[in-house]
C-alpha positions as CSV (number, residue, x, y, z in Angstrom):
1,M,-0.1,0.1,-0.1
2,E,1.5,3.2,-1.3
3,L,0.9,6.9,1.7
4,T,1.2,9.9,-0.1
5,R,1.5,13.2,2.7
6,T,2.2,16.7,1.9
7,F,4.3,19.2,2.9
8,D,3.3,22.9,1.9
9,K,6.5,25.6,1.5
10,A,6.1,27.3,4.4
11,S,7.2,24.5,6.6
12,D,10.3,24.1,4.7
13,P,12.1,27.2,2.9
14,N,14.0,25.0,0.6
15,K,11.5,23.7,-1.2
16,T,11.0,25.0,-4.8
17,T,8.0,24.5,-5.1
18,A,4.7,25.6,-3.6
19,Q,3.9,21.7,-2.5
20,R,5.4,18.5,-3.1
21,Q,4.8,15.2,-2.4
22,E,6.7,12.6,-0.9
23,R,5.6,8.9,-0.8
24,Y,5.2,6.6,1.9
25,F,5.1,2.5,1.1
26,E,3.5,0.8,4.2
27,L,6.2,-2.1,4.5
28,S,6.7,-4.9,6.8
29,V,10.9,-5.0,6.8
30,P,12.4,-6.6,9.8
31,A,15.3,-4.2,11.3
32,L,17.8,-3.9,13.6
33,V,17.6,-0.5,15.6
34,S,20.9,0.6,17.8
35,A,20.6,3.7,19.8
36,A,20.9,5.6,23.3
37,N,17.5,5.1,25.0
38,A,16.4,8.2,26.8
39,K,18.3,7.8,29.8
40,G,21.5,7.7,27.7
41,E,21.9,3.9,27.4
42,E,23.0,2.3,24.5
43,F,20.5,-0.6,23.2
44,E,19.5,-2.8,20.5
45,E,16.3,-3.7,19.3
46,R,14.5,-5.8,16.9
47,T,11.5,-4.6,15.5
48,K,9.7,-3.7,11.7
49,I,9.7,-0.9,9.3
50,S,6.0,0.6,9.6
51,S,6.3,2.7,6.6
52,I,9.1,4.0,4.7
53,S,10.1,7.1,2.2
54,S,13.3,8.5,0.5
55,Q,13.6,10.9,3.5
56,E,11.6,9.2,6.5
57,A,11.0,5.7,8.3
58,S,8.4,4.7,10.8
59,F,8.7,1.6,13.7
60,W,7.3,0.8,16.8
61,L,10.3,0.5,19.4
62,N,10.2,-0.6,23.4
63,A,12.9,1.3,24.2
64,K,12.2,5.3,25.1
65,V,14.0,7.6,22.7
66,T,13.8,11.4,22.7
67,I,13.2,13.6,20.0
68,G,17.0,14.6,18.4
69,T,18.5,10.7,19.3
70,R,20.4,9.7,16.5
71,I,19.4,6.0,15.7
72,N,21.2,3.5,13.2
73,M,19.2,0.7,11.7
74,C,19.7,-2.0,9.5
75,L,16.8,-3.3,7.4
76,E,16.9,-6.8,6.6
77,I,16.0,-6.9,2.8
78,P,14.5,-10.9,2.3
79,K,15.9,-12.8,-1.2
80,T,13.0,-13.2,-3.5
81,L,12.0,-14.1,-7.2
82,I,13.8,-11.3,-8.3
83,L,16.6,-10.5,-5.6
84,E,19.1,-13.8,-5.5
85,S,20.4,-13.0,-1.8
86,H,19.2,-11.6,1.2
87,L,20.4,-7.9,1.6
88,N,20.7,-5.8,4.9
89,L,20.4,-2.1,4.0
90,M,22.2,0.2,6.4
91,L,20.3,3.3,6.8
92,S,20.8,6.3,10.2
93,G,18.9,8.9,11.0
94,E,17.6,12.0,14.0
95,V,14.6,10.8,15.7
96,I,11.7,13.9,14.4
97,F,8.6,12.6,16.2
98,V,7.5,9.9,18.8
99,Q,4.2,9.0,20.1
100,S,3.6,6.7,23.2
101,E,0.7,3.9,23.2
102,T,-0.2,2.5,25.5
103,N,-3.0,-0.1,23.9
104,N,0.4,-1.1,21.6
105,R,2.8,-4.1,22.2
106,K,5.4,-1.8,21.4
107,K,5.7,1.2,23.5
108,Q,6.8,4.1,20.7
109,L,6.0,5.2,17.5
110,V,8.8,6.7,16.2
111,I,9.7,8.7,13.1
112,I,13.4,9.4,11.9
113,R,14.3,12.0,9.2
114,L,16.8,9.6,7.0
115,D,20.4,10.6,6.0
116,R,21.1,10.6,2.7
117,S,23.8,8.0,2.8
118,Y,23.5,4.4,3.2
119,K,25.0,1.1,3.2
120,L,24.0,-1.9,0.8
121,Q,25.5,-5.4,1.7
122,K,24.8,-8.5,0.7
123,T,24.5,-11.6,3.3
124,S,25.0,-15.3,2.9
């Protein structure tokens, strides 16, 4: 399923058009997240990506993080008919949104703004 979010020019002065659409894809890809929690302690946690675009990714975490936290993430891309082997996609970014949920297994919905750099590794 594809989601579209619209940002207007007023919210980002670097945009060259009055409006810009960013495509978000809902998918469930396993990921290993590592960062420092709200207490400053390093953690690693397995989760699944809820949605992703070229600029942002969202996922649920048990660990509590705060806005501004740097997060490293390894997406585990499975082998498919087209893709001959498993791949790991290493991404990083900064937390820009956190929402606590009391009725969900995971404690926080986290959205990160992705860095432009990434690393793709073939796994055996």
